[in-house]
VEXLO-356872 format. One line per 5 residues: number of its first residue (from 1); their letters; for each residue x negated, y, z negated of C-alpha. Coordinates in pm, 1 decimal. Layout:
<dozas>
NUM> a> X,Y,Z ~ ...
</dozas>
This chain:
<dozas>
1> mkitt> 10059.1,867.9,-493.1 ~ 9763.1,625.2,-460.6 ~ 9446.2,724.5,-283.8 ~ 9476.1,422.5,-50.3 ~ 9817.2,521.3,46.1
6> qlqgs> 9692.1,869.1,130.5 ~ 9407.0,732.5,311.3 ~ 9611.1,526.1,527.9 ~ 9848.7,798.7,631.4 ~ 9553.2,1033.5,682.6
11> iigia> 9374.3,786.3,925.8 ~ 9704.7,714.0,1112.7 ~ 9771.5,1073.1,1152.5 ~ 9422.1,1132.1,1282.4 ~ 9455.0,845.9,1529.4
16> iiais> 9801.4,975.3,1664.6 ~ 9643.3,1324.8,1692.1 ~ 9346.7,1211.6,1879.1 ~ 9540.5,1000.5,2122.8 ~ 9806.1,1284.2,2157.1
21> gligt> 9488.7,1513.4,2255.1 ~ 9386.4,1250.4,2513.3 ~ 9720.5,1226.2,2667.4 ~ 9734.3,1617.0,2661.9 ~ 9408.5,1632.3,2828.6
26> fstss> 9515.9,1411.6,3120.6 ~ 9834.2,1601.3,3142.2 ~ 9666.1,1929.2,3170.8 ~ 9447.8,1781.9,3457.7 ~ 9767.4,1647.1,3619.1
31> dsdak> 9885.5,2002.1,3601.0 ~ 9597.4,2149.8,3770.2 ~ 9627.0,1879.2,4060.8 ~ 9996.6,1985.6,4100.8 ~ 9893.9,2360.8,4125.6
36> ivnqs> 9643.8,2278.5,4392.7 ~ 9922.5,2087.9,4599.8 ~ 10146.4,2373.7,4540.3 ~ 9896.6,2650.3,4639.4 ~ 9788.3,2417.2,4958.8
41> givrg> 10144.8,2404.7,5081.9 ~ 10129.5,2815.5,5031.1 ~ 9861.5,2824.2,5247.1 ~ 10021.3,2614.2,5511.9 ~ 10355.0,2781.1,5505.8
46> asqkl> 10212.9,3136.5,5459.4 ~ 9971.6,3088.9,5774.2 ~ 10265.9,2985.6,5990.1 ~ 10472.6,3277.2,5867.7 ~ 10173.6,3521.8,5946.0
51> ikeem> 10158.8,3382.0,6300.0 ~ 10518.4,3427.5,6369.1 ~ 10505.5,3802.3,6222.9 ~ 10175.8,3880.8,6433.1 ~ 10333.4,3721.9,6762.0
56> agqtd> 10645.4,3946.9,6682.2 ~ 10425.3,4256.5,6662.4 ~ 10443.4,4294.1,6285.5 ~ 10107.9,4332.7,6082.2 ~ 10063.9,4201.8,5731.2
61> dqlin> 9713.3,4254.7,5604.8 ~ 9839.7,4190.3,5253.7 ~ 9943.6,3828.3,5334.1 ~ 9582.8,3797.2,5506.9 ~ 9426.9,3911.8,5192.3
66> kldkt> 9638.5,3662.5,4983.0 ~ 9541.1,3386.7,5215.4 ~ 9178.1,3464.8,5189.2 ~ 9179.3,3470.2,4803.0 ~ 9406.5,3141.9,4793.1
71> idali> 9163.0,2937.8,5030.2 ~ 8862.4,3066.9,4823.8 ~ 9034.3,2970.2,4506.5 ~ 9123.5,2620.3,4627.7 ~ 8739.5,2556.1,4708.7
76> ngdke> 8560.7,2750.1,4417.5 ~ 8827.8,2772.5,4165.0 ~ 9022.2,3067.0,4008.5 ~ 9130.5,3124.6,3647.7 ~ 9408.1,3373.9,3740.2
81> lglpp> 9567.9,3125.6,3957.1 ~ 9481.8,2842.3,3719.6 ~ 9285.9,2650.4,3972.5 ~ 8980.5,2437.8,3906.9 ~ 8673.9,2414.0,4158.0
86> aknpd> 8745.0,2149.9,4411.7 ~ 8555.1,1813.1,4309.6 ~ 8736.9,1560.3,4524.9 ~ 8513.0,1499.8,4837.7 ~ 8809.1,1439.7,5073.8
91> flakm> 9014.2,1755.9,4971.4 ~ 8682.5,1952.8,4954.8 ~ 8583.5,1861.0,5307.7 ~ 8939.8,1933.2,5448.9 ~ 8938.2,2268.0,5262.5
96> qkvkt> 8611.3,2355.5,5408.3 ~ 8739.8,2290.3,5762.6 ~ 9063.8,2510.3,5664.9 ~ 8824.7,2787.0,5556.5 ~ 8641.0,2763.1,5884.3
101> nwsnl> 8955.8,2742.3,6109.5 ~ 9114.5,3028.0,5911.8 ~ 8811.7,3245.7,5980.1 ~ 8870.4,3173.7,6362.8 ~ 9233.4,3227.9,6333.7
106> ktsia> 9184.7,3577.0,6169.0 ~ 8948.4,3681.6,6470.7 ~ 9226.3,3567.1,6711.5 ~ 9474.6,3784.5,6528.2 ~ 9258.1,4073.9,6553.0
111> klrqd> 9241.9,3991.9,6933.8 ~ 9618.3,3963.3,6943.2 ~ 9676.7,4296.8,6778.0 ~ 9470.3,4451.7,7064.6 ~ 9601.6,4224.0,7352.1
116> pnyad> 9947.7,4085.3,7337.8 ~ 9882.8,3867.2,7618.6 ~ 9690.1,3670.0,7380.6 ~ 9996.5,3521.5,7212.0 ~ 9964.2,3162.5,7398.7
121> eifne> 9595.6,3115.1,7261.4 ~ 9696.7,3221.9,6914.7 ~ 9995.8,2987.4,6916.5 ~ 9789.8,2683.2,7015.2 ~ 9531.4,2769.9,6742.7
126> sqeff> 9813.1,2801.4,6483.8 ~ 9920.8,2464.2,6581.5 ~ 9588.0,2335.3,6531.2 ~ 9547.0,2524.9,6187.0 ~ 9889.2,2394.8,6083.8
131> titnd> 9748.6,2031.4,6144.3 ~ 9431.2,2107.3,5938.1 ~ 9620.1,2263.0,5651.3 ~ 9876.4,1993.6,5672.5 ~ 9574.0,1736.1,5616.9
136> avfaa> 9467.2,1939.9,5341.2 ~ 9808.7,1921.3,5165.2 ~ 9819.7,1549.4,5211.9 ~ 9474.1,1507.9,5062.2 ~ 9595.9,1705.5,4766.8
141> eamyn> 9909.4,1524.1,4749.1 ~ 9720.6,1193.9,4756.2 ~ 9478.7,1315.0,4483.8 ~ 9777.8,1411.2,4275.4 ~ 9974.2,1086.1,4312.4
146> rkvkt> 9646.2,895.1,4219.1 ~ 9601.9,1108.9,3899.1 ~ 9971.6,1061.0,3805.1 ~ 9926.7,678.5,3832.5 ~ 9613.3,701.6,3628.1
151> vklie> 9779.5,901.8,3367.7 ~ 10060.9,646.7,3332.9 ~ 9830.5,356.8,3301.1 ~ 9625.9,565.0,3047.8 ~ 9938.0,637.8,2843.0
156> iflft> 10044.1,285.7,2836.3 ~ 9675.0,181.4,2744.9 ~ 9650.6,453.9,2488.3 ~ 9995.5,352.2,2337.0 ~ 9899.1,-5.5,2316.2
161> teiai> 9559.1,82.4,2163.5 ~ 9727.0,339.2,1915.1 ~ 9949.0,31.6,1793.8 ~ 9639.0,-196.1,1759.7 ~ 9448.7,103.1,1571.5
166> iiail> 9721.7,140.5,1344.0 ~ 9735.2,-228.8,1247.8 ~ 9345.4,-231.0,1206.3 ~ 9353.4,95.8,997.4 ~ 9621.0,-62.8,771.3
171> fiarr> 9401.1,-386.2,737.3 ~ 9070.0,-158.6,683.6 ~ 9259.0,75.7,433.7 ~ 9358.9,-224.8,206.8 ~ 8988.8,-324.9,238.1
176> igfll> 8858.0,33.5,161.5 ~ 9106.6,46.4,-136.4 ~ 8963.3,-272.0,-278.2 ~ 8591.8,-147.3,-207.0 ~ 8676.1,198.8,-362.9
181> kfsan> 8825.4,39.2,-679.8 ~ 8508.9,-187.5,-703.1 ~ 8289.8,107.4,-650.8 ~ 8473.7,312.9,-898.8 ~ 8427.1,46.2,-1162.2
186> niass> 8055.5,20.8,-1063.4 ~ 8006.6,402.8,-1068.4 ~ 8176.3,430.8,-1412.2 ~ 7938.2,152.9,-1561.0 ~ 7628.7,302.8,-1400.0
191> stqia> 7702.7,660.0,-1483.4 ~ 7737.0,549.4,-1862.0 ~ 7412.6,374.4,-1843.2 ~ 7257.6,654.2,-1658.5 ~ 7403.1,896.0,-1915.3
196> stveq> 7242.9,699.4,-2208.1 ~ 6899.1,676.2,-2019.9 ~ 6907.8,1036.7,-1932.2 ~ 6968.4,1152.8,-2289.4 ~ 6669.7,928.4,-2406.6
201> qertv> 6449.8,1085.1,-2131.7 ~ 6573.0,1416.6,-2237.9 ~ 6460.2,1355.1,-2587.1 ~ 6113.0,1232.9,-2473.0 ~ 6066.9,1523.6,-2236.7
206> neqas> 6143.2,1749.3,-2510.6 ~ 5895.6,1587.8,-2718.2 ~ 5644.7,1598.7,-2425.3 ~ 5704.5,1969.4,-2378.2 ~ 5635.6,2024.4,-2757.5
211> svsqt> 5329.4,1836.5,-2730.8 ~ 5224.2,1999.3,-2422.1 ~ 5277.0,2355.3,-2578.1 ~ 5067.0,2232.8,-2884.8 ~ 4791.7,2127.4,-2650.8
216> tttmd> 4796.8,2443.6,-2454.5 ~ 4771.8,2652.7,-2785.7 ~ 4472.5,2419.5,-2874.5 ~ 4310.0,2472.7,-2519.5 ~ 4355.6,2826.8,-2571.7
221> elgss> 4156.9,2837.7,-2905.2 ~ 3907.8,2604.5,-2726.6 ~ 3868.6,2864.7,-2447.3 ~ 3797.6,3141.8,-2694.4 ~ 3552.2,2934.5,-2867.7
226> srqsa> 3384.5,2841.0,-2555.0 ~ 3371.6,3222.5,-2446.5 ~ 3203.5,3299.7,-2775.3 ~ 2953.2,3008.4,-2714.4 ~ 2868.1,3131.3,-2382.0
231> eqaes> 2831.2,3473.1,-2515.6 ~ 2596.0,3336.8,-2776.0 ~ 2407.4,3129.3,-2542.9 ~ 2348.5,3430.9,-2313.3 ~ 2216.0,3624.2,-2622.8
236> sanga> 1977.8,3339.9,-2684.2 ~ 1851.3,3343.0,-2332.3 ~ 1802.3,3718.5,-2342.0 ~ 1590.9,3661.4,-2679.6 ~ 1424.3,3393.7,-2524.0
241> rvalt> 1320.4,3606.9,-2228.2 ~ 1198.7,3883.5,-2447.7 ~ 990.7,3625.1,-2642.9 ~ 857.9,3487.1,-2328.2 ~ 754.8,3832.4,-2219.0
246> laeqg> 574.7,3878.6,-2543.6 ~ 409.3,3555.3,-2526.8 ~ 287.6,3635.2,-2152.9 ~ 146.5,3973.6,-2317.0 ~ -36.2,3794.4,-2602.1
251> tqavq> -176.0,3543.6,-2339.6 ~ -313.5,3840.6,-2154.9 ~ -454.7,4003.9,-2452.5 ~ -627.9,3681.3,-2561.4 ~ -758.7,3625.7,-2206.9
256> qtmag> -901.0,3999.4,-2224.6 ~ -1053.8,3941.1,-2566.8 ~ -1207.7,3614.8,-2425.9 ~ -1361.4,3819.6,-2143.1 ~ -1500.4,4074.9,-2384.1
261> mnllq> -1627.6,3785.0,-2609.2 ~ -1819.2,3639.1,-2311.7 ~ -1962.0,3977.5,-2231.4 ~ -2057.1,4018.9,-2584.9 ~ -2211.8,3674.2,-2597.1
266> dkvna> -2417.0,3750.1,-2277.4 ~ -2549.1,4092.5,-2443.0 ~ -2629.1,3921.0,-2760.9 ~ -2825.1,3642.1,-2575.3 ~ -3014.7,3930.0,-2383.2
271> iaqqi> -3094.4,4093.3,-2712.9 ~ -3211.9,3773.3,-2840.2 ~ -3443.2,3739.6,-2538.4 ~ -3560.9,4082.8,-2558.7 ~ -3652.6,4051.5,-2942.3
276> mslse> -3836.9,3723.3,-2863.9 ~ -4020.2,3904.5,-2604.7 ~ -4099.0,4180.4,-2850.5 ~ -4215.0,3920.4,-3105.9 ~ -4455.0,3790.4,-2869.9
281> qtgqi> -4589.9,4145.2,-2765.6 ~ -4626.3,4203.3,-3138.8 ~ -4816.0,3865.7,-3185.4 ~ -5033.0,3988.0,-2907.4 ~ -5070.8,4347.8,-3084.6
286> ggise> -5160.2,4147.8,-3411.0 ~ -5425.5,3941.1,-3233.0 ~ -5559.7,4253.8,-3071.0 ~ -5587.7,4429.8,-3419.6 ~ -5744.2,4118.0,-3554.1
291> lvael> -6001.4,4136.5,-3264.4 ~ -6042.9,4507.2,-3347.4 ~ -6109.5,4440.9,-3712.1 ~ -6370.7,4165.6,-3625.6 ~ -6522.5,4414.6,-3394.4
296> anqtn> -6546.9,4682.1,-3656.4 ~ -6711.3,4422.7,-3906.5 ~ -6969.7,4342.9,-3647.2 ~ -7027.3,4724.2,-3562.8 ~ -7046.4,4775.8,-3943.2
301> mlaln> -7305.9,4499.9,-3960.8 ~ -7512.9,4643.6,-3674.2 ~ -7492.9,4986.3,-3823.4 ~ -7631.6,4848.5,-4157.0 ~ -7896.8,4686.4,-3974.2
306> aavea> -7974.9,4991.1,-3775.7 ~ -7997.3,5188.2,-4104.0 ~ -8221.4,4927.8,-4244.2 ~ -8439.8,4950.9,-3944.7 ~ -8447.1,5329.2,-3945.7
311> ahage> -8563.8,5319.0,-4303.0 ~ -8853.9,5125.7,-4209.6 ~ -8929.9,5367.1,-3920.0 ~ -8970.5,5644.0,-4163.5 ~ -8926.3,6011.8,-4031.7
316> qgqgf> -8906.7,5884.6,-3675.1 ~ -8599.8,5677.5,-3768.7 ~ -8396.3,5938.9,-3951.3 ~ -8188.1,6045.6,-3626.3 ~ -8130.0,5702.4,-3559.6
321> svvaa> -8019.6,5646.4,-3930.8 ~ -7758.8,5938.3,-3894.8 ~ -7619.3,5791.5,-3574.4 ~ -7604.0,5459.9,-3759.4 ~ -7418.4,5607.2,-4051.4
326> eirkl> -7174.1,5773.3,-3817.5 ~ -7116.5,5448.6,-3651.5 ~ -7080.3,5266.9,-3973.0 ~ -6810.3,5528.6,-4070.3 ~ -6648.3,5484.2,-3736.4
331> aersk> -6654.4,5110.5,-3797.2 ~ -6502.2,5153.6,-4143.8 ~ -6226.4,5358.3,-4002.1 ~ -6154.0,5125.2,-3708.3 ~ -6131.0,4833.9,-3962.5
336> tsaer> -5915.3,5032.1,-4185.5 ~ -5680.4,5123.4,-3878.4 ~ -5696.2,4763.4,-3768.3 ~ -5597.2,4658.9,-4116.9 ~ -5311.6,4916.7,-4112.6
341> ikglv> -5197.7,4805.8,-3765.9 ~ -5215.7,4447.4,-3881.8 ~ -4992.3,4525.8,-4184.0 ~ -4747.5,4734.3,-3958.7 ~ -4748.7,4439.1,-3710.6
346> nqiqt> -4674.8,4193.5,-4003.3 ~ -4391.2,4419.0,-4128.5 ~ -4269.5,4450.6,-3748.4 ~ -4296.7,4071.7,-3714.7 ~ -4107.7,4010.1,-4038.5
351> einrt> -3832.4,4262.1,-3921.0 ~ -3843.2,4075.7,-3584.1 ~ -3797.4,3732.7,-3750.2 ~ -3503.2,3886.3,-3963.5 ~ -3369.3,4045.3,-3654.2
356> vmvtd> -3401.5,3706.0,-3451.4 ~ -3213.6,3534.0,-3762.0 ~ -2937.5,3795.6,-3753.8 ~ -2916.3,3781.0,-3383.0 ~ -2899.9,3386.5,-3401.0
361> egtkt> -2624.2,3431.6,-3651.8 ~ -2460.0,3691.8,-3433.6 ~ -2475.1,3436.6,-3145.5 ~ -2328.4,3165.7,-3336.6 ~ -2056.7,3405.0,-3465.6
366> vtqgl> -1978.7,3498.5,-3120.1 ~ -1968.9,3143.1,-2996.0 ~ -1720.9,3061.2,-3293.2 ~ -1510.2,3353.8,-3205.5 ~ -1510.7,3256.0,-2861.7
371> qltqg> -1419.1,2915.6,-2937.0 ~ -1148.1,3046.5,-3178.9 ~ -1032.8,3272.0,-2888.4 ~ -1014.5,2993.4,-2643.4 ~ -816.9,2797.0,-2895.3
376> tastf> -571.8,3098.8,-2956.4 ~ -547.9,3127.2,-2576.0 ~ -438.8,2764.8,-2553.2 ~ -215.3,2798.2,-2849.5 ~ -58.4,3114.7,-2680.9
381> agvad> -43.3,2902.1,-2342.5 ~ 155.9,2639.0,-2541.8 ~ 355.6,2900.4,-2709.2 ~ 448.2,3062.7,-2378.7 ~ 517.5,2725.5,-2217.4
386> avnnv> 746.5,2625.8,-2520.1 ~ 915.3,2979.2,-2492.3 ~ 949.0,2945.7,-2125.5 ~ 1104.9,2574.3,-2183.6 ~ 1349.5,2755.4,-2447.4
391> flnsq> 1415.6,3025.9,-2213.6 ~ 1506.1,2772.3,-1938.7 ~ 1713.7,2556.5,-2173.7 ~ 1897.5,2863.1,-2302.2 ~ 1966.0,2983.8,-1928.1
396> qisls> 2094.0,2629.5,-1860.5 ~ 2309.9,2620.6,-2189.6 ~ 2442.6,2966.8,-2100.4 ~ 2521.8,2851.8,-1747.4 ~ 2684.2,2530.7,-1868.3
401> akqqa> 2871.2,2730.8,-2145.5 ~ 3001.9,2963.9,-1872.0 ~ 3110.5,2681.2,-1644.2 ~ 3261.3,2500.9,-1934.9 ~ 3454.6,2843.0,-2013.0
406> vaiqq> 3557.5,2849.5,-1670.3 ~ 3672.6,2478.1,-1660.6 ~ 3854.5,2529.4,-1994.9 ~ 4022.9,2854.0,-1837.9 ~ 4141.0,2645.3,-1533.7
411> mlsam> 4268.3,2355.2,-1761.7 ~ 4446.5,2618.0,-1963.0 ~ 4617.6,2751.6,-1662.0 ~ 4692.5,2396.4,-1545.7 ~ 4830.7,2315.9,-1901.5
416> keidl> 5056.5,2625.5,-1887.6 ~ 5176.3,2521.2,-1556.9 ~ 5239.6,2169.0,-1690.8 ~ 5406.2,2343.8,-1997.4 ~ 5629.6,2539.7,-1775.3
421> gaket> 5692.7,2205.1,-1571.3 ~ 5784.4,2018.8,-1884.6 ~ 6030.6,2297.9,-1982.9 ~ 6174.0,2284.1,-1631.1 ~ 6209.7,1919.1,-1637.3
426> asgis> 6371.0,1925.6,-1977.2 ~ 6609.4,2171.4,-1828.0 ~ 6673.8,1979.6,-1515.8 ~ 6723.4,1667.6,-1717.0 ~ 6978.0,1837.6,-1955.0
431> qvris> 7166.9,1942.0,-1626.1 ~ 7149.6,1592.8,-1506.8 ~ 7301.9,1457.3,-1808.4 ~ 7584.0,1700.1,-1803.4 ~ 7621.8,1605.4,-1428.0
436> tqqlt> 7626.5,1232.3,-1536.2 ~ 7894.0,1300.7,-1779.8 ~ 8102.9,1480.1,-1522.7 ~ 8034.4,1182.3,-1278.9 ~ 8164.7,949.1,-1557.3
441> evaqq> 8485.4,1139.9,-1585.9 ~ 8536.8,1154.4,-1212.4 ~ 8477.6,789.4,-1188.9 ~ 8743.7,724.6,-1449.4 ~ 8977.0,959.8,-1258.2
446> lkelv> 8892.8,757.8,-943.5 ~ 8982.6,425.4,-1113.6 ~ 9312.6,562.4,-1201.5 ~ 9385.0,702.2,-847.0 ~ 9280.8,353.4,-666.1
</dozas>
């Protein structure tokens, strides 16, 4: 059987079922209204029966309870009796009046049971209650009649509508059959093209997955090399730190040497000044010895002249001659001592001059040493700066290498995720290819059915 024929039959059946459901709904509503009319009539007849029994002296509490339940059910609804809550305003108002008068009538019944002379009063009340219940029954019958008329009109309308719907459905089903056939042809053609495209994409994705896997392996090797570079850079930074420490210690040692050389230069200068002062004092001693020698020569000449004069004086001058001879000897000794002192002074002066020359050479040597030490200090300072720069650069290289290693590790993780995604994509495309093939088969089957 063609799918269009099945579709037409299904849609017509659904329409008939829907319309029948609507008719059934209205019929159910009419049945409820009929029960309301019936129960309203029961209240009217049962109340009159109850009054007659009570006036005859027969009590029937069971009937009173039944009336209570029925009146309440007509107002609020009761599933057991099959009554819905009252919604019609006219009927609801009349039932509210019935309930009020029924309450009064029950009070009158209680009085009648105590005083049989109350029969006339209760008879009048029963007639009034009959009129009220009769109005309620008429309101229920009017509501039922309106509902019946409405249901009949709706049934006629729904029947007409059903015929129109069936005609429209037949036209639409033919149109749908044409569209289904056209769509089936398009689906078959498109699914074939999609299958071809998916196969090509599957090959491309497989190639991409292979490339991503190779790239992931390369990134893993690059990550390992980067970690080794970071470790080497950190080792270089540690070596540069040690060299910087040694350079700083060397700079401190050179500075201490410079301080010692400055102190030595000060001491050498002080010794040179003392030697110069000693040379001057030695010169003064030489001058004094020359003066002593000259005095000795003059004393010797005086002693000689005194001896000559003593010789001229004869015996009287012998004592003076002895004194002059002693003075002459003393003058000779003084002269000899002065000459020895002069010789010693000359030797001292010579040694002092040598010492001055040596001290001068020492001063020059200290000055040269101080200059060399200053140059060494400058060199050490330059070395310390260079080593410090090397240390800073090594630290920067180490930090950059570590950051690069972390970045490569992150990139490696991302590449692994991409690799996994590419594999999942390849698997998904393979499933799409299978689904497309199945869609092509279904489209061919649909073309045969339409």
